[in-house]
C-alpha positions in Angstrom: 88.9 89.8 150.5 87.0 86.7 151.7 85.6 86.1 148.2 89.1 86.4 146.7 90.3 83.8 149.2 87.3 81.6 148.4 88.1 81.9 144.7 91.7 80.9 145.3 90.7 77.9 147.4 88.0 76.8 145.0 90.6 77.0 142.1 93.1 74.8 144.1 90.4 72.3 145.0 89.4 72.1 141.3 93.1 71.8 140.2 93.8 68.9 142.5 90.6 67.1 141.5 91.5 67.5 137.9 95.1 66.2 138.2 94.0 63.2 140.4 91.0 62.4 138.1 92.9 60.1 135.7 93.1 57.6 138.6 89.6 58.5 140.0 87.4 59.7 137.1 84.5 60.7 139.5 86.8 63.6 140.6 85.8 65.4 137.4 82.6 66.3 139.1 84.6 68.6 141.5 85.7 71.2 138.9 82.2 71.3 137.6 80.9 72.0 141.1 83.6 74.5 141.7 82.7 76.4 138.5 79.0 76.2 139.5 79.8 77.7 142.9 81.9 80.4 141.3 79.1 81.4 138.9 76.5 81.4 141.6 78.3 83.0 144.5 81.4 84.9 143.2 80.2 86.0 139.8 77.5 85.1 137.2 77.2 83.5 133.8 76.3 86.9 132.4 79.6 88.4 133.8 82.0 85.6 133.0 80.3 82.9 130.9 82.0 84.0 127.7 85.4 84.2 129.5 85.1 80.7 130.9 84.0 79.2 127.5 86.6 81.2 125.7 89.3 79.9 128.0 88.1 76.4 127.6 88.2 76.6 123.8 91.5 78.5 123.7 93.2 76.2 126.3 92.0 73.0 124.6 93.3 74.2 121.3 96.6 75.4 122.7 97.3 72.3 124.8 96.1 70.0 122.0 98.6 71.8 119.7 101.3 71.1 122.3 100.2 67.5 122.5 100.4 67.1 118.8 103.8 68.7 118.7 105.0 66.0 121.1 105.3 68.2 124.3 102.9 65.9 126.3 102.4 62.1 126.2 99.3 60.8 128.0 100.2 57.2 127.4 97.8 56.6 124.5 97.5 58.0 121.1 95.2 61.0 121.0 94.6 64.3 119.1 92.8 66.3 121.8 93.8 66.7 125.4 91.9 64.8 128.1 88.9 66.4 129.8 90.7 66.9 133.1 93.3 69.1 131.4 90.7 71.0 129.4 88.8 71.8 132.7 91.8 73.5 134.1 91.3 76.3 131.7 87.9 77.6 132.8 89.1 77.1 136.4 92.0 79.4 135.7 89.7 81.9 133.9 87.6 82.0 137.0 90.5 83.5 138.9 91.4 86.3 136.5 88.9 88.9 137.8 89.1 87.7 141.4 92.0 86.1 143.2 94.4 87.0 140.3 93.0 90.5 139.7 96.2 91.9 141.2 98.1 90.7 138.1 96.4 93.3 135.8 99.5 95.3 135.0 100.9 93.2 132.1 104.3 92.7 133.7 102.8 91.1 136.9 100.8 88.7 134.8 103.8 88.0 132.7 106.0 87.3 135.7 103.4 85.2 137.4 102.7 83.2 134.2 106.4 82.6 133.6 106.9 81.3 137.1 103.8 79.5 138.1 102.4 78.0 134.9 105.4 75.8 134.2 105.4 74.6 137.8 101.7 73.8 137.6 102.2 71.9 134.4 105.1 70.0 135.9 103.2 69.1 139.1 100.1 68.2 137.1 102.2 65.9 134.9 103.8 64.2 137.8 100.5 63.7 139.6 98.5 62.6 136.5 101.3 60.4 135.0 101.9 62.6 131.9 105.3 62.2 130.3 107.3 65.1 128.9 109.0 63.6 125.9 111.3 66.5 125.2 112.6 66.4 128.8 111.7 68.4 131.8 114.0 71.4 131.4 113.3 72.1 127.7 109.5 71.7 128.3 109.5 74.0 131.3 111.5 76.6 129.4 109.1 76.5 126.5 106.1 76.8 128.9 107.8 79.7 130.7 108.1 81.6 127.5 104.6 80.8 126.4 103.0 81.7 129.7 104.9 85.0 130.0 102.9 86.0 127.0 99.7 84.0 127.5 98.7 85.1 131.1 98.8 88.9 130.2 96.7 88.1 127.1 94.2 86.2 129.2 94.0 89.1 131.7 93.5 91.5 128.9 90.6 89.5 127.5 89.1 89.0 131.0 89.0 92.8 131.6 88.2 93.9 128.0 84.4 93.9 128.3 84.6 95.8 131.6 86.9 98.4 130.0 84.5 98.9 127.1 81.5 99.2 129.4 83.3 101.9 131.5 84.3 104.1 128.6 82.6 107.4 128.2 81.9 109.2 124.9 
């Protein structure tokens, strides 16, 4: 339990550093340190490296798609999301097998994703100065539907290698 708590606290520390980094770019060091601590104390690169990189790539693609669809406005023309938003994805992935392991039944992950992800996006947008051009309610509704599907998929991918390794022939 102490490592699960540490994982949750590290995630929150990284999350806050990311959303405050547009005003203080040096804060981007914090999520990198958090991920380093996670990989050296709570897990390892061999156990979760592919998951963290996969989440970084998937999340960057997904949020960049949302950006290009006009869901987010960062105040300047861009095709790819800023680094601070991209770093939130491996931070989230670092929780899937630790502090969020309890969400493994798909319905728990779906419920948690539908409730917390839109709130996280909203809070992050408010703190980082990101506009939601379609309006708050439609954006949050869309994110609710997206994350009701996305978090269970992320959990599935997080645990898939473990399930394969535990199968007997």
